[in-house]
VMD Tcl script that draws the C-alpha trace (Angstrom):
set ca {
  {22.15 20.37 9.07}
  {21.16 22.61 6.09}
  {19.05 21.55 3.15}
  {21.88 21.01 0.70}
  {23.89 18.90 3.04}
  {20.92 16.91 3.68}
  {20.24 16.28 0.16}
  {23.82 15.28 -0.42}
  {23.61 12.62 2.33}
  {20.33 11.19 1.01}
  {21.99 10.84 -2.46}
  {24.98 9.22 -1.00}
  {22.61 6.78 0.89}
  {20.50 6.12 -2.15}
  {23.56 5.04 -4.24}
  {23.53 4.51 -8.12}
  {20.21 4.39 -9.70}
  {18.88 1.06 -11.19}
  {18.09 0.56 -14.82}
  {15.41 2.81 -16.22}
  {16.43 5.88 -14.30}
  {18.20 8.25 -16.78}
  {18.73 10.95 -14.36}
  {18.08 10.79 -10.54}
  {18.66 12.78 -7.45}
  {20.47 16.14 -8.10}
  {18.51 17.66 -11.03}
  {15.27 19.53 -11.33}
  {13.42 16.37 -12.35}
  {14.06 12.53 -12.31}
  {13.90 11.04 -15.76}
  {12.57 7.42 -16.12}
  {12.49 5.52 -19.39}
  {9.80 2.86 -19.42}
  {9.92 -0.40 -21.25}
  {7.78 -1.09 -24.28}
  {4.56 -2.64 -23.53}
  {4.07 -1.12 -19.96}
  {1.43 0.71 -18.32}
  {2.74 2.85 -15.48}
  {1.19 3.00 -12.17}
  {1.45 6.05 -9.89}
  {0.48 6.34 -6.22}
  {1.15 8.45 -3.26}
  {0.56 8.17 0.41}
  {1.11 10.53 3.42}
  {2.34 9.93 7.00}
  {1.78 12.76 9.48}
  {3.18 12.90 12.96}
  {0.37 12.75 15.50}
  {-2.02 11.30 12.74}
  {-0.26 8.26 11.59}
  {2.47 7.75 13.95}
  {3.57 8.83 17.46}
  {6.44 11.42 17.83}
  {8.57 8.78 19.71}
  {8.26 6.11 16.88}
  {11.62 4.99 15.60}
  {12.74 6.82 12.48}
  {13.76 3.81 10.57}
  {10.32 2.13 11.10}
  {8.67 5.30 9.91}
  {10.70 5.38 6.71}
  {10.13 1.72 6.01}
  {6.39 2.10 6.72}
  {6.16 5.29 4.52}
  {7.40 3.37 1.58}
  {5.59 0.11 2.32}
  {2.21 1.82 2.29}
  {2.65 2.94 -1.21}
  {4.14 -0.28 -2.40}
  {1.09 -1.93 -1.12}
  {-0.96 0.10 -3.58}
  {1.38 -1.21 -6.44}
  {0.95 -4.60 -5.22}
  {-2.80 -4.30 -5.26}
  {-2.72 -3.63 -9.09}
  {-0.33 -6.48 -9.79}
  {2.62 -4.05 -10.53}
  {6.16 -4.11 -10.12}
  {7.80 -0.94 -8.45}
  {10.17 1.09 -10.50}
  {11.03 4.20 -8.47}
  {9.86 6.46 -5.71}
  {9.92 10.15 -4.75}
  {10.08 11.11 -1.21}
  {8.76 14.36 0.34}
  {9.97 14.95 3.81}
  {9.22 17.97 6.12}
  {10.69 18.01 9.55}
  {12.08 20.10 12.40}
  {15.55 21.40 12.23}
  {16.64 19.18 15.15}
  {15.61 16.13 13.13}
  {17.81 16.73 10.13}
  {20.84 14.88 11.42}
  {20.63 11.39 12.97}
  {16.95 11.16 12.76}
  {16.78 11.88 9.00}
  {19.74 9.57 8.31}
  {17.95 6.65 10.21}
  {14.62 7.49 8.47}
  {16.23 7.18 4.93}
  {18.19 4.05 5.94}
  {14.96 2.21 6.96}
  {13.11 3.39 3.69}
  {16.06 2.41 1.57}
  {16.37 -1.03 3.17}
  {12.88 -1.82 1.84}
  {13.54 -0.07 -1.53}
  {16.69 -2.22 -1.97}
  {14.59 -5.37 -1.12}
  {11.80 -4.47 -3.50}
  {14.08 -3.04 -6.32}
  {12.59 0.40 -5.87}
  {14.97 3.26 -6.85}
  {14.93 6.52 -4.76}
  {14.97 8.87 -7.67}
  {14.50 12.28 -5.93}
  {12.00 14.21 -3.83}
  {12.05 17.26 -1.57}
  {12.99 18.19 2.02}
  {11.59 21.20 3.90}
  {11.21 22.61 7.42}
  {8.10 22.19 9.44}
  {7.19 22.02 13.17}
  {6.25 18.34 12.84}
  {7.19 15.50 10.55}
  {5.17 15.09 7.38}
  {6.09 12.36 4.86}
  {4.73 11.91 1.37}
  {6.03 9.05 -0.66}
  {5.02 8.74 -4.34}
  {5.97 5.37 -6.03}
  {5.87 4.56 -9.86}
  {5.23 0.92 -10.79}
  {4.68 -0.89 -14.00}
  {2.29 -3.64 -15.25}
  {1.96 -5.26 -18.78}
  {-0.26 -3.08 -20.78}
  {-3.90 -3.51 -20.19}
  {-3.38 -6.15 -17.38}
  {-3.56 -3.98 -14.27}
  {-5.88 -5.34 -11.50}
  {-8.71 -3.02 -10.54}
  {-11.60 -2.84 -8.09}
  {-14.44 -2.89 -10.62}
  {-14.09 -6.21 -12.29}
  {-15.61 -8.54 -9.70}
  {-18.62 -10.67 -10.88}
  {-21.46 -12.27 -8.96}
  {-20.50 -15.80 -7.84}
  {-16.73 -14.82 -7.55}
  {-15.15 -15.92 -4.31}
  {-13.56 -13.29 -1.94}
  {-10.16 -13.73 -0.43}
  {-7.74 -11.95 1.62}
  {-3.89 -12.53 1.77}
  {-3.60 -12.86 5.46}
  {-5.18 -12.45 9.06}
  {-6.65 -9.12 9.82}
  {-6.68 -6.85 12.85}
  {-2.94 -6.43 13.33}
  {-1.54 -3.72 15.61}
  {0.02 -0.53 14.06}
  {3.47 -1.68 15.08}
  {3.40 -4.74 12.96}
  {5.81 -4.50 9.95}
  {3.97 -4.12 6.69}
  {4.84 -6.74 4.01}
  {3.75 -5.33 0.61}
  {2.35 -8.24 -1.22}
  {4.23 -7.53 -4.54}
  {4.79 -11.18 -5.51}
  {1.19 -12.19 -4.73}
  {-0.24 -9.19 -6.74}
  {1.89 -10.19 -9.76}
  {0.74 -13.83 -9.45}
  {-2.88 -12.65 -9.68}
  {-2.56 -10.97 -13.12}
  {-4.87 -12.59 -15.51}
  {-6.54 -14.52 -12.74}
  {-8.23 -12.14 -10.19}
  {-11.34 -10.30 -11.35}
  {-10.77 -7.52 -8.82}
  {-8.08 -6.54 -6.27}
  {-7.35 -3.89 -3.79}
  {-5.22 -3.36 -0.60}
  {-6.78 -3.22 2.87}
  {-5.64 0.12 4.51}
  {-8.81 1.52 6.05}
  {-10.53 -1.77 7.19}
  {-12.32 -4.71 5.49}
  {-15.86 -3.45 6.10}
  {-15.16 -0.13 4.19}
  {-12.60 -1.47 1.65}
  {-14.93 -4.36 0.60}
  {-17.84 -1.87 0.43}
  {-15.82 0.24 -1.94}
  {-15.00 -2.85 -4.17}
  {-18.57 -3.77 -4.11}
  {-19.64 -0.24 -5.21}
  {-17.02 -0.29 -7.97}
  {-18.15 -3.67 -9.31}
  {-21.95 -2.80 -8.71}
  {-22.57 -5.86 -6.32}
  {-23.03 -6.91 -2.86}
  {-21.07 -9.41 -0.71}
  {-21.67 -12.21 1.79}
  {-18.89 -12.83 4.25}
  {-18.75 -16.34 5.89}
  {-15.67 -15.90 8.09}
  {-12.86 -13.32 8.85}
  {-9.47 -14.67 9.66}
  {-8.13 -12.91 12.94}
  {-4.53 -11.76 13.64}
  {-3.42 -13.05 16.98}
  {-5.25 -11.30 19.81}
  {-7.41 -9.34 17.34}
  {-11.26 -8.95 17.87}
  {-13.67 -9.27 15.12}
  {-14.39 -5.48 15.34}
  {-10.75 -4.64 14.94}
  {-10.60 -7.01 11.93}
  {-13.64 -5.62 10.33}
  {-13.11 -1.90 11.02}
  {-9.64 -1.15 12.30}
  {-7.58 -0.73 9.07}
  {-3.78 -0.64 8.70}
  {-3.66 -4.33 7.72}
  {-2.14 -3.81 4.20}
  {-3.11 -7.23 3.02}
  {-4.66 -7.87 -0.46}
  {-8.46 -8.17 -0.85}
  {-9.21 -10.06 -4.19}
  {-11.86 -12.12 -6.10}
  {-11.45 -15.11 -8.07}
  {-13.88 -17.09 -10.26}
  {-15.12 -20.27 -8.56}
  {-13.15 -22.53 -10.85}
  {-9.69 -21.01 -9.67}
  {-7.78 -21.75 -6.47}
  {-6.19 -19.03 -4.53}
  {-2.41 -18.95 -3.82}
  {-1.18 -20.67 -0.74}
  {-1.58 -18.71 2.48}
  {-4.70 -16.86 1.41}
  {-8.10 -17.11 3.23}
  {-11.51 -17.45 1.53}
  {-13.82 -15.16 3.32}
  {-16.98 -15.06 1.23}
  {-18.65 -14.45 -2.16}
  {-19.68 -11.57 -4.30}
  {-23.33 -11.54 -5.06}
  {-26.20 -9.42 -6.87}
  {-28.09 -7.33 -4.50}
  {-28.13 -3.90 -3.00}
  {-24.88 -2.31 -4.24}
  {-22.30 -2.07 -1.52}
  {-24.22 -4.04 1.06}
  {-22.22 -6.60 3.06}
  {-23.59 -9.37 5.15}
  {-21.63 -11.52 7.67}
  {-23.24 -14.76 8.97}
  {-26.68 -13.49 7.78}
  {-26.40 -9.99 9.37}
  {-25.87 -6.82 7.48}
  {-22.69 -5.00 8.75}
  {-21.86 -1.30 8.48}
  {-18.85 0.11 6.66}
  {-17.02 1.76 9.70}
  {-13.39 1.63 8.73}
  {-11.03 4.62 9.00}
  {-12.13 7.81 7.29}
  {-10.34 11.14 7.23}
  {-12.25 14.15 8.42}
  {-14.66 12.02 10.53}
}
mol new
graphics top color blue
foreach p $ca { graphics top sphere $p radius 0.5 }
foreach p [lrange $ca 0 end-1] q [lrange $ca 1 end] { graphics top cylinder $p $q radius 0.2 }
display resetview
């Protein structure tokens, strides 16, 4: 299938753009008209064959996961998704059924989360490379960030940690939105609790004490601390507030050596996933 035919198929699968998209697939740029009083959020995330997924992985699952990873970033800032742009490079032999299944998987999640596919790019490559950019929106000045935690705040995660890669990602969009005006800091767990909590501590100029870590069925504590790919929300609340149902209290933010994390009285190293290491 050639590039033009593939783009036409993608446009047909995507259907009519939702409100706010003035111009979508088929022109040089997408045009989005935001509502008054919104701050726009932009994020992008890559998935590369042989790095983030195996060649035999199902295309629909790859498409769904590629969008879910970026939606998790929007959730972490309390935002609502508006539209996405999808860049897909793939071998010629994957432009037919494989590409159609990929977009159907992505668009199933896009429909569920009201995220319009507004455009993107396709190109030839010897292995699959996906990059999904998502635009979200949040009430002006209200976005959740990593740098607002305060000493004494309680630390929570939105679910058990240490899940296998194959587990479906559930972007915590509703939870993130419910934390607006309540959480002092928030981020998503993509690289592992130990490194992501370290990043939050550094941003907020604090240390952290962990008391417990909820484990996904079959997971080890090492996997839960350092494995990554959980895509749960990590957030802090003042002591006087109660976390939403289903969330786990895991510790407390403290004054101390900035970035240092202790679990059950012992210092732990930040050993989550890092590119180039």
